[in-house]
C-alpha positions as CSV (number, residue, x, y, z in Angstrom):
1,X,-52.6,-59.6,-77.4
2,X,-52.3,-57.0,-80.4
3,X,-53.1,-57.1,-84.3
4,X,-49.3,-56.6,-85.7
5,X,-50.1,-56.5,-89.4
6,X,-53.3,-56.6,-91.4
7,X,-53.1,-57.4,-95.2
8,X,-56.0,-57.0,-97.6
9,X,-56.6,-58.0,-101.3
10,X,-59.7,-56.8,-103.2
11,X,-61.9,-55.8,-100.1
12,X,-64.1,-53.0,-100.4
13,X,-61.9,-50.2,-102.1
14,X,-58.8,-51.5,-101.5
15,X,-56.7,-53.3,-104.2
16,X,-53.7,-54.8,-101.9
17,X,-53.1,-53.1,-98.8
18,X,-50.3,-54.0,-96.1
19,X,-50.5,-51.8,-92.8
20,X,-48.5,-52.5,-89.7
21,X,-49.6,-51.3,-86.0
22,X,-48.0,-51.3,-82.8
23,X,-49.4,-51.2,-79.3
24,X,-50.1,-47.7,-79.4
25,X,-53.4,-46.4,-80.1
26,X,-53.7,-45.9,-84.0
27,X,-55.9,-43.0,-85.4
28,X,-57.4,-43.4,-88.7
29,X,-57.7,-40.1,-90.3
30,X,-59.2,-39.3,-93.5
31,X,-62.4,-37.7,-95.3
32,X,-65.5,-39.6,-95.7
33,X,-65.7,-42.5,-98.0
34,X,-62.1,-43.1,-98.3
35,X,-61.9,-46.5,-96.7
36,X,-61.3,-45.9,-92.8
37,X,-64.5,-47.7,-91.9
38,X,-63.6,-50.3,-94.3
39,X,-60.4,-51.4,-92.2
40,X,-62.4,-51.3,-88.9
41,X,-64.4,-53.8,-90.7
42,X,-61.6,-55.9,-92.0
43,X,-60.2,-56.3,-88.6
44,X,-63.8,-57.1,-87.0
45,X,-64.1,-59.8,-89.5
46,X,-60.8,-61.5,-88.5
47,X,-62.6,-61.5,-85.1
48,X,-66.1,-62.9,-85.9
49,X,-66.0,-64.2,-89.4
50,X,-68.9,-61.7,-90.3
51,X,-69.4,-58.0,-91.0
52,X,-72.1,-55.8,-89.4
53,X,-72.4,-53.6,-92.6
54,X,-73.4,-55.9,-95.2
55,X,-76.3,-58.0,-96.4
56,X,-74.4,-60.3,-98.5
57,X,-70.6,-61.3,-98.6
58,X,-70.2,-60.0,-102.2
59,X,-70.5,-56.4,-101.1
60,X,-67.0,-57.2,-99.4
61,X,-65.3,-58.0,-102.6
62,X,-63.9,-55.0,-104.7
63,X,-65.9,-54.0,-107.9
64,X,-65.1,-56.2,-110.8
65,X,-63.0,-58.6,-109.0
66,X,-63.8,-62.2,-108.1
67,X,-62.6,-62.4,-104.5
68,X,-61.1,-60.8,-101.4
69,X,-58.6,-62.0,-98.8
70,X,-58.3,-60.6,-95.3
71,X,-55.2,-61.7,-93.4
72,X,-54.0,-60.6,-90.1
73,X,-51.1,-61.5,-88.3
74,X,-51.4,-61.2,-84.2
75,X,-49.0,-61.5,-81.3
76,X,-50.9,-63.2,-78.4
77,X,-50.4,-63.6,-74.7
78,X,-51.5,-66.2,-72.1
79,X,-54.1,-64.7,-70.1
80,X,-52.9,-62.8,-66.6
81,X,-56.0,-63.6,-64.7
82,X,-59.6,-65.2,-65.9
83,X,-62.5,-64.7,-64.1
84,X,-64.0,-67.2,-65.8
85,X,-63.2,-71.2,-66.9
86,X,-62.6,-70.9,-70.6
87,X,-61.0,-73.5,-73.0
88,X,-60.3,-73.7,-76.5
89,X,-58.9,-70.1,-76.9
90,X,-55.4,-69.6,-78.3
91,X,-52.9,-68.9,-75.6
92,X,-49.5,-67.4,-76.1
93,X,-47.3,-67.3,-79.7
94,X,-48.0,-65.8,-82.9
95,X,-51.1,-66.2,-85.1
96,X,-52.0,-66.0,-88.6
97,X,-55.8,-65.5,-89.2
98,X,-57.0,-65.6,-92.7
99,X,-60.6,-65.2,-94.6
100,X,-61.1,-65.8,-98.1
101,X,-64.3,-65.1,-100.0
102,X,-65.2,-66.0,-103.3
103,X,-68.1,-64.7,-105.4
104,X,-70.3,-67.3,-106.5
105,X,-69.6,-69.1,-109.9
106,X,-69.9,-72.7,-111.2
107,X,-66.1,-73.3,-111.0
108,X,-66.0,-72.3,-107.4
109,X,-65.0,-74.6,-105.2
110,X,-66.1,-72.9,-102.1
111,X,-67.5,-69.4,-101.2
112,X,-65.8,-68.7,-98.0
113,X,-62.9,-70.4,-96.2
114,X,-61.1,-69.2,-92.7
115,X,-57.3,-70.5,-91.9
116,X,-55.5,-70.7,-88.7
117,X,-52.1,-70.5,-89.0
118,X,-52.4,-72.0,-92.9
119,X,-54.9,-74.6,-91.6
120,X,-58.3,-74.6,-92.8
121,X,-60.8,-74.3,-89.7
122,X,-64.5,-74.3,-88.9
123,X,-65.7,-70.9,-88.4
124,X,-67.2,-72.0,-85.2
125,X,-63.2,-72.4,-84.5
126,X,-62.1,-69.2,-85.9
127,X,-64.1,-66.9,-83.9
128,X,-62.6,-65.6,-80.6
129,X,-59.0,-65.8,-81.9
130,X,-59.0,-61.9,-82.1
131,X,-61.1,-60.8,-79.5
132,X,-62.6,-57.6,-80.5
133,X,-65.3,-54.9,-79.8
134,X,-66.5,-52.3,-82.6
135,X,-68.4,-49.4,-82.3
136,X,-69.7,-47.5,-85.1
137,X,-72.2,-44.7,-85.4
138,X,-74.8,-46.8,-86.9
139,X,-74.8,-49.2,-84.2
140,X,-77.8,-46.6,-82.5
141,X,-79.7,-49.4,-84.2
142,X,-78.9,-51.5,-81.2
143,X,-81.2,-49.6,-79.3
144,X,-83.9,-48.3,-81.8
145,X,-83.8,-51.7,-84.2
146,X,-85.5,-54.8,-83.7
147,X,-84.9,-57.5,-81.3
148,X,-82.7,-60.0,-83.5
149,X,-80.5,-57.2,-84.1
150,X,-79.4,-56.6,-80.1
151,X,-79.2,-60.5,-80.0
152,X,-76.8,-60.9,-82.8
153,X,-74.7,-58.2,-81.3
154,X,-74.7,-60.0,-77.9
155,X,-74.2,-63.3,-79.2
156,X,-71.2,-62.0,-81.4
157,X,-69.5,-60.8,-78.1
158,X,-70.2,-63.8,-76.1
159,X,-69.0,-66.4,-78.7
160,X,-65.8,-64.3,-78.9
161,X,-64.7,-65.6,-75.0
162,X,-66.6,-68.4,-74.2
163,X,-66.2,-71.7,-76.2
164,X,-69.2,-73.2,-74.1
165,X,-71.6,-70.2,-75.2
166,X,-70.4,-70.5,-78.7
167,X,-71.3,-74.4,-79.0
168,X,-74.5,-74.0,-76.9
169,X,-75.5,-71.3,-79.3
170,X,-74.5,-73.5,-82.4
171,X,-76.2,-76.8,-81.2
172,X,-79.6,-74.5,-80.1
173,X,-79.9,-73.3,-83.5
174,X,-79.6,-76.6,-85.1
175,X,-82.1,-78.2,-82.5
176,X,-84.4,-75.4,-83.2
177,X,-84.3,-75.8,-87.2
178,X,-85.2,-79.5,-86.7
179,X,-87.9,-78.9,-83.9
180,X,-89.4,-76.3,-86.1
181,X,-89.6,-78.8,-89.0
182,X,-91.3,-81.4,-87.1
183,X,-93.7,-78.8,-85.8
184,X,-94.8,-78.1,-89.4
185,X,-95.0,-81.9,-90.3
186,X,-97.1,-82.2,-87.2
187,X,-99.4,-79.6,-88.4
188,X,-99.5,-81.1,-91.9
189,X,-100.5,-84.5,-90.3
190,X,-97.6,-86.2,-91.0
191,X,-95.7,-86.6,-87.7
192,X,-96.9,-87.2,-83.8
193,X,-96.5,-84.9,-81.1
194,X,-94.4,-87.2,-79.2
195,X,-91.6,-87.0,-82.0
196,X,-90.6,-83.6,-80.4
197,X,-89.7,-85.3,-77.6
198,X,-85.8,-85.8,-78.3
199,X,-85.7,-82.4,-79.8
200,X,-87.5,-80.6,-77.0
201,X,-85.2,-82.0,-74.2
202,X,-81.9,-81.0,-76.2
203,X,-83.2,-77.6,-77.0
204,X,-83.9,-77.1,-73.3
205,X,-80.6,-78.4,-72.1
206,X,-78.9,-75.9,-74.7
207,X,-81.3,-73.0,-74.2
208,X,-80.2,-73.3,-70.3
209,X,-76.6,-72.4,-71.1
210,X,-77.4,-69.7,-73.1
211,X,-79.7,-68.0,-71.0
212,X,-77.4,-68.4,-67.7
213,X,-74.3,-66.9,-69.4
214,X,-76.8,-63.9,-70.8
215,X,-77.8,-63.3,-67.3
216,X,-74.0,-63.4,-65.9
217,X,-73.5,-61.1,-68.8
218,X,-76.0,-58.6,-67.9
219,X,-75.6,-58.8,-64.1
220,X,-71.8,-58.0,-64.5
221,X,-72.4,-55.1,-66.4
222,X,-75.0,-53.6,-64.5
223,X,-72.9,-53.7,-61.3
224,X,-70.1,-51.6,-63.1
225,X,-69.6,-48.0,-63.0
226,X,-70.8,-46.3,-65.8
227,X,-69.5,-42.6,-66.5
228,X,-71.0,-42.0,-69.4
229,X,-74.3,-42.0,-67.8
230,X,-76.7,-43.8,-65.5
231,X,-77.5,-46.5,-68.1
232,X,-79.1,-49.4,-67.1
233,X,-79.6,-52.8,-69.0
234,X,-82.8,-54.8,-68.8
235,X,-82.4,-58.3,-69.9
236,X,-85.8,-59.2,-71.3
237,X,-85.8,-63.4,-70.7
238,X,-87.9,-65.8,-73.1
239,X,-87.9,-68.7,-70.2
240,X,-87.8,-71.7,-71.9
241,X,-88.3,-75.0,-70.0
242,X,-90.2,-78.4,-70.7
243,X,-93.3,-77.5,-68.9
244,X,-93.8,-74.2,-71.0
245,X,-93.2,-75.7,-74.3
246,X,-96.0,-78.1,-73.4
247,X,-98.0,-75.4,-72.4
248,X,-97.6,-73.7,-75.9
249,X,-97.8,-76.9,-78.0
250,X,-101.2,-76.0,-79.6
251,X,-99.9,-72.4,-80.6
252,X,-96.6,-74.0,-81.7
253,X,-98.0,-76.7,-84.1
254,X,-100.4,-73.9,-85.6
255,X,-97.5,-71.7,-85.9
256,X,-95.1,-74.4,-87.0
257,X,-92.4,-72.4,-85.0
258,X,-90.9,-72.9,-81.5
259,X,-92.5,-69.6,-79.6
260,X,-90.4,-69.1,-76.5
261,X,-86.6,-69.7,-75.8
262,X,-83.2,-67.5,-76.2
263,X,-84.2,-66.8,-79.7
264,X,-86.9,-64.8,-78.4
265,X,-85.1,-63.0,-75.5
266,X,-84.4,-59.2,-76.0
267,X,-82.8,-56.4,-73.8
268,X,-83.7,-52.9,-72.9
269,X,-81.4,-49.4,-72.2
270,X,-82.6,-47.2,-70.0
271,X,-81.0,-43.9,-68.9
272,X,-82.4,-43.7,-65.1
273,X,-85.9,-44.8,-65.6
274,X,-86.2,-43.7,-69.2
275,X,-86.5,-46.2,-71.8
276,X,-83.8,-45.4,-74.7
277,X,-86.1,-46.3,-77.7
278,X,-89.1,-44.2,-76.5
279,X,-87.7,-41.4,-74.3
280,X,-84.1,-41.0,-75.7
281,X,-82.6,-38.3,-77.8
282,X,-80.6,-39.4,-80.7
283,X,-77.5,-38.3,-78.4
284,X,-78.6,-40.2,-75.5
285,X,-79.0,-43.4,-77.7
286,X,-75.8,-43.0,-79.1
287,X,-73.9,-42.5,-76.1
288,X,-76.0,-45.3,-74.5
289,X,-74.8,-47.5,-77.4
290,X,-71.3,-46.7,-76.6
291,X,-71.5,-47.3,-72.8
292,X,-73.0,-50.6,-73.8
293,X,-70.1,-51.4,-76.1
294,X,-67.4,-50.2,-73.5
295,X,-69.0,-52.4,-70.5
296,X,-69.1,-55.2,-73.2
297,X,-65.1,-54.6,-73.3
298,X,-64.7,-54.7,-69.5
299,X,-66.5,-58.0,-69.4
300,X,-64.3,-59.4,-72.0
301,X,-61.5,-58.5,-70.6
302,X,-62.6,-59.7,-67.3
303,X,-63.5,-63.4,-68.8
304,X,-60.1,-63.6,-71.1
305,X,-57.8,-62.3,-68.1
306,X,-56.5,-59.9,-71.2
307,X,-58.0,-57.0,-73.1
308,X,-59.8,-57.3,-76.7
309,X,-58.8,-54.8,-79.3
310,X,-60.9,-51.8,-79.6
311,X,-62.3,-50.4,-82.9
312,X,-64.0,-46.8,-82.6
313,X,-65.7,-45.0,-85.8
314,X,-66.1,-41.3,-85.5
315,X,-66.6,-41.6,-81.4
316,X,-65.7,-38.4,-80.5
317,X,-67.5,-35.8,-82.5
318,X,-70.7,-35.9,-80.3
319,X,-69.3,-36.3,-77.1
320,X,-68.5,-33.5,-74.5
321,X,-65.2,-33.3,-72.9
322,X,-66.0,-35.5,-69.6
323,X,-67.2,-38.2,-72.1
324,X,-64.0,-37.7,-74.4
325,X,-61.8,-37.7,-71.3
326,X,-63.4,-41.0,-70.3
327,X,-63.0,-42.5,-73.8
328,X,-59.5,-41.8,-74.0
329,X,-59.2,-43.6,-70.4
330,X,-60.3,-46.6,-71.8
331,X,-58.5,-46.3,-75.2
332,X,-55.1,-46.4,-73.4
333,X,-56.1,-49.8,-71.6
334,X,-55.7,-52.1,-74.9
335,X,-54.6,-51.7,-78.5
336,X,-57.2,-49.5,-79.9
337,X,-57.9,-48.1,-83.7
338,X,-59.9,-44.8,-84.1
339,X,-61.3,-43.9,-87.2
340,X,-62.1,-40.2,-87.7
341,X,-62.8,-37.2,-90.2
342,X,-60.5,-34.7,-88.3
343,X,-58.6,-34.1,-84.9
344,X,-60.3,-31.3,-83.7
345,X,-62.4,-33.1,-81.2
346,X,-59.6,-35.4,-79.6
347,X,-57.6,-34.2,-76.6
348,X,-53.9,-33.0,-77.4
349,X,-52.1,-35.1,-74.9
350,X,-53.9,-38.2,-76.5
351,X,-52.9,-37.3,-80.0
352,X,-49.3,-36.9,-78.7
353,X,-49.1,-40.4,-77.6
354,X,-50.9,-41.8,-80.8
355,X,-49.9,-43.3,-84.1
356,X,-51.8,-41.3,-87.3
357,X,-52.4,-42.9,-90.3
358,X,-53.6,-40.9,-93.1
359,X,-56.3,-42.7,-95.1
360,X,-56.6,-41.5,-98.9
361,X,-58.9,-43.5,-101.6
362,X,-57.5,-47.1,-100.7
363,X,-54.0,-46.0,-99.8
364,X,-52.3,-45.2,-96.5
365,X,-49.9,-42.9,-95.5
366,X,-48.0,-42.5,-92.1
367,X,-48.6,-38.7,-90.7
């Protein structure tokens, strides 16, 4: 699996852009705020149909323009050896992925459309056709931020590789919304408690799938070697059963919300026995976040039988030589695209094997 070409129209600071890639590591070299991270963001959008960097998707559209298009051409290959039983993923042949986002106006027929090989698809079917892992310096918020942010990172990773997880997560969110609506009606005296039964049953069924797959993920990454440090990942499951929901019914009705379940899950990152939220330096938190992303990469590769694309933004600047050597070793295993301000901290042997593209204010030049 590799990204052969990326086309952008009115995306961020790019009016139009066509950039070709090959299977060598690609280094995007340029000053701050010239568009390097925007390119990584565009590629990750083709993976998940979501951006980690914006509050509203209007921010992705170039100023004074009405729409943006992100188009990727992939060369896919069948899985070599899949550790999990997966279905529904593309295998073999070339794939064209396209995302179109419009600004809201009275004449706009759609706000966002995703297409695979020219055919409009649901977002749930679009996700995972270009599996990718991304690391931004700001991802340190994965450790210091709220539980919802950690769940979001986790869900984006697992949904890319496991259609069963993706389906269960979508169903769970729908049943959760419906159940909370009934809880509010019960609180307001407009519904009976037994009206929850169907929604509770479906919520538990899908919640068990989500929790089981999250448990498998954390068990897997905790058993892997950790060259970046003795990091450990603790899954804090909000266990969901019909019996526990009965126990919490009174409080749920008062709150008009379902108080337990995967939507309340969390996880913590430890270095040895130190919780990185409270007892980690900024450098340790940054490396812990990178460690999590690289372990996530290995889990996705194991599950798919082929390696996702790796996207790294300013990854080498705060790493010492042994850690840089480990990252370089990982980079060589799959198509990797790295954004950096300078080449000073990147090992020379790696530079000799990489393709360097210079990014200058919305334009790209081969170095």
